[in-house]
N, CA, C and O atoms as CSV, one atom per row, in Angstrom:
chain,resi,resn,atom,element,x,y,z
A,1,UNK,N,N,18.223,-29.566,-9.023
A,1,UNK,CA,C,16.989,-28.886,-8.650
A,1,UNK,C,C,16.753,-27.727,-9.622
A,1,UNK,O,O,17.652,-26.922,-9.868
A,2,UNK,N,N,15.559,-27.649,-10.161
A,2,UNK,CA,C,15.218,-26.583,-11.089
A,2,UNK,C,C,14.762,-25.353,-10.326
A,2,UNK,O,O,14.090,-25.460,-9.300
A,3,UNK,N,N,15.130,-24.195,-10.828
A,3,UNK,CA,C,14.689,-22.939,-10.231
A,3,UNK,C,C,13.780,-22.244,-11.235
A,3,UNK,O,O,14.118,-22.115,-12.412
A,4,UNK,N,N,12.647,-21.806,-10.764
A,4,UNK,CA,C,11.692,-21.112,-11.618
A,4,UNK,C,C,11.507,-19.705,-11.080
A,4,UNK,O,O,11.520,-19.467,-9.872
A,5,UNK,N,N,11.335,-18.783,-12.012
A,5,UNK,CA,C,11.105,-17.401,-11.609
A,5,UNK,C,C,10.027,-16.831,-12.514
A,5,UNK,O,O,10.193,-16.769,-13.732
A,6,UNK,N,N,8.943,-16.424,-11.922
A,6,UNK,CA,C,7.863,-15.792,-12.671
A,6,UNK,C,C,7.728,-14.377,-12.134
A,6,UNK,O,O,7.524,-14.165,-10.939
A,7,UNK,N,N,7.844,-13.426,-13.029
A,7,UNK,CA,C,7.672,-12.022,-12.660
A,7,UNK,C,C,6.758,-11.397,-13.701
A,7,UNK,O,O,6.837,-11.732,-14.882
A,8,UNK,N,N,5.897,-10.495,-13.269
A,8,UNK,CA,C,5.007,-9.839,-14.213
A,8,UNK,C,C,4.889,-8.366,-13.867
A,8,UNK,O,O,5.117,-7.942,-12.734
A,9,UNK,N,N,4.527,-7.606,-14.884
A,9,UNK,CA,C,4.368,-6.156,-14.764
A,9,UNK,C,C,2.912,-5.845,-15.107
A,9,UNK,O,O,2.355,-6.412,-16.047
A,10,UNK,N,N,2.306,-4.950,-14.345
A,10,UNK,CA,C,0.926,-4.571,-14.615
A,10,UNK,C,C,0.735,-3.091,-14.306
A,10,UNK,O,O,1.481,-2.510,-13.517
A,11,UNK,N,N,-0.272,-2.487,-14.934
A,11,UNK,CA,C,-0.563,-1.068,-14.745
A,11,UNK,C,C,-1.878,-0.889,-14.019
A,11,UNK,O,O,-2.867,-1.556,-14.324
A,12,UNK,N,N,-1.882,0.017,-13.056
A,12,UNK,CA,C,-3.109,0.423,-12.366
A,12,UNK,C,C,-3.073,1.944,-12.326
A,12,UNK,O,O,-2.168,2.537,-11.739
A,13,UNK,N,N,-4.064,2.572,-12.953
A,13,UNK,CA,C,-4.116,4.038,-13.025
A,13,UNK,C,C,-2.803,4.617,-13.549
A,13,UNK,O,O,-2.264,5.575,-12.994
A,14,UNK,N,N,-2.305,4.019,-14.622
A,14,UNK,CA,C,-1.068,4.444,-15.293
A,14,UNK,C,C,0.185,4.359,-14.419
A,14,UNK,O,O,1.196,4.986,-14.733
A,15,UNK,N,N,0.130,3.602,-13.339
A,15,UNK,CA,C,1.297,3.360,-12.490
A,15,UNK,C,C,1.718,1.914,-12.704
A,15,UNK,O,O,0.897,1.000,-12.624
A,16,UNK,N,N,3.004,1.713,-12.977
A,16,UNK,CA,C,3.519,0.380,-13.234
A,16,UNK,C,C,3.912,-0.315,-11.936
A,16,UNK,O,O,4.602,0.253,-11.089
A,17,UNK,N,N,3.458,-1.555,-11.800
A,17,UNK,CA,C,3.789,-2.381,-10.636
A,17,UNK,C,C,4.427,-3.673,-11.126
A,17,UNK,O,O,4.163,-4.122,-12.242
A,18,UNK,N,N,5.257,-4.260,-10.296
A,18,UNK,CA,C,5.875,-5.559,-10.582
A,18,UNK,C,C,5.561,-6.494,-9.421
A,18,UNK,O,O,5.491,-6.071,-8.267
A,19,UNK,N,N,5.374,-7.759,-9.742
A,19,UNK,CA,C,5.121,-8.740,-8.697
A,19,UNK,C,C,5.645,-10.100,-9.129
A,19,UNK,O,O,5.874,-10.355,-10.312
A,20,UNK,N,N,5.826,-10.960,-8.144
A,20,UNK,CA,C,6.238,-12.347,-8.391
A,20,UNK,C,C,5.243,-13.331,-7.786
A,20,UNK,O,O,5.438,-14.543,-7.879
A,21,UNK,N,N,4.182,-12.824,-7.171
A,21,UNK,CA,C,3.190,-13.694,-6.530
A,21,UNK,C,C,2.326,-14.342,-7.604
A,21,UNK,O,O,1.642,-13.663,-8.370
A,22,UNK,N,N,2.371,-15.656,-7.642
A,22,UNK,CA,C,1.619,-16.377,-8.661
A,22,UNK,C,C,0.345,-16.949,-8.073
A,22,UNK,O,O,-0.754,-16.655,-8.543
A,23,UNK,N,N,0.496,-17.777,-7.031
A,23,UNK,CA,C,-0.657,-18.411,-6.405
A,23,UNK,C,C,-0.321,-18.685,-4.955
A,23,UNK,O,O,0.828,-18.967,-4.615
A,24,UNK,N,N,-1.325,-18.601,-4.103
A,24,UNK,CA,C,-1.111,-18.885,-2.679
A,24,UNK,C,C,-1.059,-20.379,-2.448
A,24,UNK,O,O,-1.916,-21.126,-2.922
A,25,UNK,N,N,-0.054,-20.803,-1.722
A,25,UNK,CA,C,0.013,-22.185,-1.273
A,25,UNK,C,C,0.125,-23.227,-2.358
A,25,UNK,O,O,-0.313,-24.360,-2.161
A,26,UNK,N,N,0.702,-22.881,-3.513
A,26,UNK,CA,C,0.818,-23.907,-4.550
A,26,UNK,C,C,1.951,-24.864,-4.212
A,26,UNK,O,O,2.949,-24.489,-3.597
A,27,UNK,N,N,1.770,-26.091,-4.625
A,27,UNK,CA,C,2.742,-27.140,-4.316
A,27,UNK,C,C,3.719,-27.294,-5.482
A,27,UNK,O,O,3.415,-26.936,-6.620
A,28,UNK,N,N,4.869,-27.822,-5.180
A,28,UNK,CA,C,5.923,-27.999,-6.174
A,28,UNK,C,C,5.420,-28.792,-7.383
A,28,UNK,O,O,5.826,-28.520,-8.512
A,29,UNK,N,N,4.544,-29.764,-7.153
A,29,UNK,CA,C,4.033,-30.579,-8.254
A,29,UNK,C,C,3.270,-29.729,-9.265
A,29,UNK,O,O,3.163,-30.103,-10.432
A,30,UNK,N,N,2.749,-28.607,-8.834
A,30,UNK,CA,C,1.937,-27.769,-9.712
A,30,UNK,C,C,2.751,-26.740,-10.489
A,30,UNK,O,O,2.191,-25.998,-11.295
A,31,UNK,N,N,4.069,-26.682,-10.260
A,31,UNK,CA,C,4.885,-25.661,-10.911
A,31,UNK,C,C,4.771,-25.760,-12.429
A,31,UNK,O,O,4.590,-24.744,-13.100
A,32,UNK,N,N,4.875,-26.971,-12.980
A,32,UNK,CA,C,4.775,-27.128,-14.437
A,32,UNK,C,C,3.414,-26.662,-14.948
A,32,UNK,O,O,3.317,-26.038,-16.004
A,33,UNK,N,N,2.371,-26.972,-14.190
A,33,UNK,CA,C,1.023,-26.526,-14.568
A,33,UNK,C,C,0.958,-24.996,-14.591
A,33,UNK,O,O,0.419,-24.403,-15.526
A,34,UNK,N,N,1.515,-24.366,-13.550
A,34,UNK,CA,C,1.495,-22.904,-13.486
A,34,UNK,C,C,2.329,-22.283,-14.600
A,34,UNK,O,O,1.924,-21.286,-15.198
A,35,UNK,N,N,3.488,-22.868,-14.880
A,35,UNK,CA,C,4.327,-22.347,-15.962
A,35,UNK,C,C,3.617,-22.473,-17.308
A,35,UNK,O,O,3.777,-21.620,-18.180
A,36,UNK,N,N,2.831,-23.543,-17.475
A,36,UNK,CA,C,2.062,-23.708,-18.706
A,36,UNK,C,C,0.964,-22.665,-18.842
A,36,UNK,O,O,0.642,-22.240,-19.951
A,37,UNK,N,N,0.390,-22.252,-17.719
A,37,UNK,CA,C,-0.673,-21.243,-17.738
A,37,UNK,C,C,-0.130,-19.848,-18.013
A,37,UNK,O,O,-0.818,-19.004,-18.588
A,38,UNK,N,N,1.107,-19.615,-17.596
A,38,UNK,CA,C,1.676,-18.272,-17.689
A,38,UNK,C,C,2.990,-18.291,-18.473
A,38,UNK,O,O,4.055,-18.070,-17.897
A,39,UNK,N,N,2.921,-18.556,-19.795
A,39,UNK,CA,C,4.158,-18.609,-20.586
A,39,UNK,C,C,4.801,-17.228,-20.727
A,39,UNK,O,O,4.122,-16.204,-20.645
A,40,UNK,N,N,6.089,-17.217,-20.934
A,40,UNK,CA,C,6.861,-15.974,-21.068
A,40,UNK,C,C,6.253,-15.084,-22.150
A,40,UNK,O,O,5.980,-15.539,-23.261
A,41,UNK,N,N,6.048,-13.830,-21.819
A,41,UNK,CA,C,5.557,-12.841,-22.777
A,41,UNK,C,C,4.054,-12.830,-22.981
A,41,UNK,O,O,3.547,-11.998,-23.734
A,42,UNK,N,N,3.328,-13.727,-22.333
A,42,UNK,CA,C,1.874,-13.808,-22.527
A,42,UNK,C,C,1.164,-12.699,-21.747
A,42,UNK,O,O,1.643,-12.243,-20.709
A,43,UNK,N,N,0.029,-12.285,-22.266
A,43,UNK,CA,C,-0.834,-11.365,-21.522
A,43,UNK,C,C,-1.646,-12.194,-20.540
A,43,UNK,O,O,-2.228,-13.212,-20.915
A,44,UNK,N,N,-1.686,-11.765,-19.291
A,44,UNK,CA,C,-2.404,-12.511,-18.260
A,44,UNK,C,C,-3.283,-11.561,-17.460
A,44,UNK,O,O,-3.073,-10.348,-17.466
A,45,UNK,N,N,-4.256,-12.118,-16.782
A,45,UNK,CA,C,-5.100,-11.332,-15.893
A,45,UNK,C,C,-4.431,-11.278,-14.531
A,45,UNK,O,O,-4.071,-12.308,-13.962
A,46,UNK,N,N,-4.269,-10.073,-14.016
A,46,UNK,CA,C,-3.664,-9.873,-12.704
A,46,UNK,C,C,-4.773,-9.475,-11.737
A,46,UNK,O,O,-5.522,-8.532,-11.991
A,47,UNK,N,N,-4.871,-10.200,-10.631
A,47,UNK,CA,C,-5.851,-9.883,-9.587
A,47,UNK,C,C,-5.112,-9.075,-8.529
A,47,UNK,O,O,-4.132,-9.549,-7.955
A,48,UNK,N,N,-5.584,-7.844,-8.267
A,48,UNK,CA,C,-4.892,-6.997,-7.305
A,48,UNK,C,C,-5.887,-6.376,-6.337
A,48,UNK,O,O,-7.084,-6.297,-6.614
A,49,UNK,N,N,-5.370,-5.941,-5.208
A,49,UNK,CA,C,-6.173,-5.292,-4.176
A,49,UNK,C,C,-6.390,-3.840,-4.602
A,49,UNK,O,O,-5.426,-3.095,-4.777
A,50,UNK,N,N,-7.638,-3.439,-4.767
A,50,UNK,CA,C,-7.941,-2.082,-5.234
A,50,UNK,C,C,-7.409,-1.006,-4.287
A,50,UNK,O,O,-7.021,0.076,-4.727
A,51,UNK,N,N,-7.392,-1.303,-2.999
A,51,UNK,CA,C,-6.882,-0.325,-2.029
A,51,UNK,C,C,-5.360,-0.323,-1.977
A,51,UNK,O,O,-4.745,0.686,-1.632
A,52,UNK,N,N,-4.761,-1.449,-2.317
A,52,UNK,CA,C,-3.294,-1.604,-2.302
A,52,UNK,C,C,-2.882,-2.288,-3.600
A,52,UNK,O,O,-2.599,-3.486,-3.605
A,53,UNK,N,N,-2.845,-1.537,-4.703
A,53,UNK,CA,C,-2.575,-2.165,-5.998
A,53,UNK,C,C,-1.208,-2.834,-6.106
A,53,UNK,O,O,-0.963,-3.580,-7.055
A,54,UNK,N,N,-0.322,-2.582,-5.159
A,54,UNK,CA,C,0.976,-3.261,-5.192
A,54,UNK,C,C,0.868,-4.702,-4.719
A,54,UNK,O,O,1.826,-5.464,-4.850
A,55,UNK,N,N,-0.279,-5.092,-4.171
A,55,UNK,CA,C,-0.523,-6.474,-3.744
A,55,UNK,C,C,-1.327,-7.156,-4.846
A,55,UNK,O,O,-2.479,-6.805,-5.104
A,56,UNK,N,N,-0.699,-8.135,-5.486
A,56,UNK,CA,C,-1.337,-8.789,-6.626
A,56,UNK,C,C,-0.998,-10.268,-6.654
A,56,UNK,O,O,-0.065,-10.732,-5.998
A,57,UNK,N,N,-1.789,-10.992,-7.435
A,57,UNK,CA,C,-1.576,-12.426,-7.600
A,57,UNK,C,C,-2.162,-12.820,-8.958
A,57,UNK,O,O,-3.130,-12.217,-9.420
A,58,UNK,N,N,-1.581,-13.813,-9.580
A,58,UNK,CA,C,-2.086,-14.250,-10.880
A,58,UNK,C,C,-3.229,-15.241,-10.745
A,58,UNK,O,O,-4.205,-15.175,-11.492
A,59,UNK,N,N,-3.112,-16.149,-9.805
A,59,UNK,CA,C,-4.135,-17.180,-9.642
A,59,UNK,C,C,-4.691,-17.098,-8.225
A,59,UNK,O,O,-4.075,-17.596,-7.283
A,60,UNK,N,N,-5.861,-16.467,-8.075
A,60,UNK,CA,C,-6.424,-16.372,-6.725
A,60,UNK,C,C,-6.773,-17.748,-6.181
A,60,UNK,O,O,-7.069,-18.673,-6.937
A,61,UNK,N,N,-6.737,-17.867,-4.900
A,61,UNK,CA,C,-6.987,-19.143,-4.240
A,61,UNK,C,C,-8.425,-19.590,-4.451
A,61,UNK,O,O,-9.366,-18.803,-4.349
A,62,UNK,N,N,-8.565,-20.867,-4.747
A,62,UNK,CA,C,-9.906,-21.442,-4.866
A,62,UNK,C,C,-10.389,-21.960,-3.519
A,62,UNK,O,O,-11.582,-22.190,-3.321
A,63,UNK,N,N,-9.467,-22.138,-2.612
A,63,UNK,CA,C,-9.777,-22.632,-1.278
A,63,UNK,C,C,-9.844,-21.467,-0.322
A,63,UNK,O,O,-9.310,-20.393,-0.600
A,64,UNK,N,N,-10.487,-21.670,0.783
A,64,UNK,CA,C,-10.580,-20.616,1.781
A,64,UNK,C,C,-9.228,-20.394,2.448
A,64,UNK,O,O,-8.466,-21.335,2.664
A,65,UNK,N,N,-8.947,-19.149,2.765
A,65,UNK,CA,C,-7.717,-18.846,3.487
A,65,UNK,C,C,-7.894,-19.252,4.946
A,65,UNK,O,O,-9.011,-19.506,5.398
A,66,UNK,N,N,-6.799,-19.311,5.668
A,66,UNK,CA,C,-6.876,-19.670,7.097
A,66,UNK,C,C,-7.773,-18.706,7.856
A,66,UNK,O,O,-8.562,-19.118,8.706
A,67,UNK,N,N,-7.650,-17.438,7.551
A,67,UNK,CA,C,-8.470,-16.419,8.228
A,67,UNK,C,C,-9.948,-16.651,7.959
A,67,UNK,O,O,-10.774,-16.520,8.862
A,68,UNK,N,N,-10.286,-16.996,6.718
A,68,UNK,CA,C,-11.682,-17.256,6.372
A,68,UNK,C,C,-12.189,-18.523,7.061
A,68,UNK,O,O,-13.342,-18.573,7.489
A,69,UNK,N,N,-11.344,-19.539,7.171
A,69,UNK,CA,C,-11.740,-20.778,7.843
A,69,UNK,C,C,-12.008,-20.515,9.316
A,69,UNK,O,O,-13.008,-20.987,9.857
A,70,UNK,N,N,-11.129,-19.769,9.968
A,70,UNK,CA,C,-11.327,-19.444,11.392
A,70,UNK,C,C,-12.628,-18.669,11.563
A,70,UNK,O,O,-13.409,-18.971,12.465
A,71,UNK,N,N,-12.871,-17.685,10.722
A,71,UNK,CA,C,-14.108,-16.905,10.822
A,71,UNK,C,C,-15.340,-17.788,10.630
A,71,UNK,O,O,-16.337,-17.634,11.335
A,72,UNK,N,N,-15.266,-18.705,9.682
A,72,UNK,CA,C,-16.382,-19.610,9.430
A,72,UNK,C,C,-16.641,-20.516,10.627
A,72,UNK,O,O,-17.793,-20.710,11.017
A,73,UNK,N,N,-15.591,-21.067,11.208
A,73,UNK,CA,C,-15.739,-21.935,12.380
A,73,UNK,C,C,-16.346,-21.154,13.533
A,73,UNK,O,O,-17.244,-21.652,14.212
A,74,UNK,N,N,-15.870,-19.934,13.763
A,74,UNK,CA,C,-16.408,-19.111,14.852
A,74,UNK,C,C,-17.886,-18.821,14.606
A,74,UNK,O,O,-18.697,-18.910,15.528
A,75,UNK,N,N,-18.238,-18.475,13.374
A,75,UNK,CA,C,-19.639,-18.183,13.062
A,75,UNK,C,C,-20.534,-19.414,13.231
A,75,UNK,O,O,-21.686,-19.301,13.652
A,76,UNK,N,N,-19.995,-20.583,12.900
A,76,UNK,CA,C,-20.790,-21.796,13.047
A,76,UNK,C,C,-20.910,-22.241,14.500
A,76,UNK,O,O,-21.937,-22.781,14.910
A,77,UNK,N,N,-19.852,-22.010,15.273
A,77,UNK,CA,C,-19.872,-22.451,16.671
A,77,UNK,C,C,-20.505,-21.439,17.619
A,77,UNK,O,O,-20.959,-21.812,18.701
A,78,UNK,N,N,-20.543,-20.177,17.235
A,78,UNK,CA,C,-21.077,-19.138,18.117
A,78,UNK,C,C,-22.490,-19.445,18.608
A,78,UNK,O,O,-22.740,-19.333,19.808
A,79,UNK,N,N,-23.419,-19.824,17.741
A,79,UNK,CA,C,-24.769,-20.124,18.245
A,79,UNK,C,C,-24.771,-21.278,19.254
A,79,UNK,O,O,-25.535,-21.263,20.219
A,80,UNK,N,N,-23.917,-22.270,19.025
A,80,UNK,CA,C,-23.862,-23.389,19.966
A,80,UNK,C,C,-23.326,-22.943,21.326
A,80,UNK,O,O,-23.843,-23.332,22.373
A,81,UNK,N,N,-22.294,-22.132,21.287
A,81,UNK,CA,C,-21.684,-21.662,22.530
A,81,UNK,C,C,-22.659,-20.808,23.321
A,81,UNK,O,O,-22.788,-20.969,24.535
A,82,UNK,N,N,-23.348,-19.895,22.634
A,82,UNK,CA,C,-24.256,-19.001,23.333
A,82,UNK,C,C,-25.583,-19.649,23.698
A,82,UNK,O,O,-26.306,-19.135,24.552
A,83,UNK,N,N,-25.913,-20.770,23.062
A,83,UNK,CA,C,-27.178,-21.427,23.388
A,83,UNK,C,C,-27.055,-22.365,24.586
A,83,UNK,O,O,-28.057,-22.812,25.143
A,84,UNK,N,N,-25.830,-22.653,24.969
A,84,UNK,CA,C,-25.632,-23.510,26.135
A,84,UNK,C,C,-26.023,-22.708,27.364
A,84,UNK,O,O,-25.446,-21.660,27.655
A,85,UNK,N,N,-26.989,-23.210,28.059
A,85,UNK,CA,C,-27.469,-22.498,29.247
A,85,UNK,C,C,-27.315,-23.407,30.447
A,85,UNK,O,O,-27.537,-24.617,30.386
A,86,UNK,N,N,-26.945,-22.803,31.488
A,86,UNK,CA,C,-26.849,-23.599,32.708
A,86,UNK,C,C,-28.255,-23.857,33.225
A,86,UNK,O,O,-29.133,-22.996,33.171
A,87,UNK,N,N,-28.431,-25.042,33.716
A,87,UNK,CA,C,-29.740,-25.387,34.257
A,87,UNK,C,C,-29.932,-24.656,35.584
A,87,UNK,O,O,-29.041,-24.579,36.431
A,88,UNK,N,N,-31.108,-24.141,35.710
A,88,UNK,CA,C,-31.405,-23.474,36.975
A,88,UNK,C,C,-31.612,-24.539,38.035
A,88,UNK,O,O,-32.452,-25.429,37.900
A,89,UNK,N,N,-30.846,-24.426,39.059
A,89,UNK,CA,C,-30.994,-25.388,40.147
A,89,UNK,C,C,-32.087,-24.906,41.091
A,89,UNK,O,O,-32.181,-23.732,41.451
A,90,UNK,N,N,-32.874,-25.843,41.454
A,90,UNK,CA,C,-33.929,-25.495,42.401
A,90,UNK,C,C,-33.373,-25.527,43.813
A,90,UNK,O,O,-32.700,-26.472,44.224
A,91,UNK,N,N,-33.666,-24.503,44.512
A,91,UNK,CA,C,-33.230,-24.422,45.898
A,91,UNK,C,C,-34.287,-25.111,46.756
A,91,UNK,O,O,-35.429,-24.656,46.816
A,92,UNK,N,N,-33.919,-26.190,47.412
A,92,UNK,CA,C,-34.937,-26.925,48.200
A,92,UNK,C,C,-35.466,-26.114,49.377
A,92,UNK,O,O,-36.489,-26.487,49.951
A,93,UNK,N,N,-34.825,-25.045,49.752
A,93,UNK,CA,C,-35.242,-24.250,50.895
A,93,UNK,C,C,-36.197,-23.135,50.507
A,93,UNK,O,O,-36.805,-22.509,51.376
A,94,UNK,N,N,-36.336,-22.878,49.200
A,94,UNK,CA,C,-37.258,-21.846,48.765
A,94,UNK,C,C,-38.627,-22.479,48.527
A,94,UNK,O,O,-38.740,-23.602,48.035
A,95,UNK,N,N,-39.630,-21.745,48.881
A,95,UNK,CA,C,-40.989,-22.223,48.698
A,95,UNK,C,C,-41.370,-22.048,47.223
A,95,UNK,O,O,-41.220,-20.964,46.659
A,96,UNK,N,N,-41.856,-23.110,46.618
A,96,UNK,CA,C,-42.280,-23.060,45.243
A,96,UNK,C,C,-43.655,-22.436,45.157
A,96,UNK,O,O,-44.526,-22.750,45.968
A,97,UNK,N,N,-43.867,-21.564,44.196
A,97,UNK,CA,C,-45.190,-20.970,44.029
A,97,UNK,C,C,-45.792,-21.292,42.708
A,97,UNK,O,O,-46.908,-20.861,42.417
């Protein structure tokens, strides 16, 4: 079994950070592809959270995260849920006007 280790150093406001996060949810089959994209000693673009610069990744996800999928489903289903109205039952004992 091969072991791969990718580590990178980046600066934000003259503060040095280190990370090993390459891509979210990448599969073992893609390791060679990722290693080809990020060869040893190469300059790469680091995507980091501006509020938390210690959180970084080299290849941001192209797919929606689980949290984004849940939010999307809720937003799509919310109108359906709230539009369901119970039918008003007519009371046969009340006089219709």
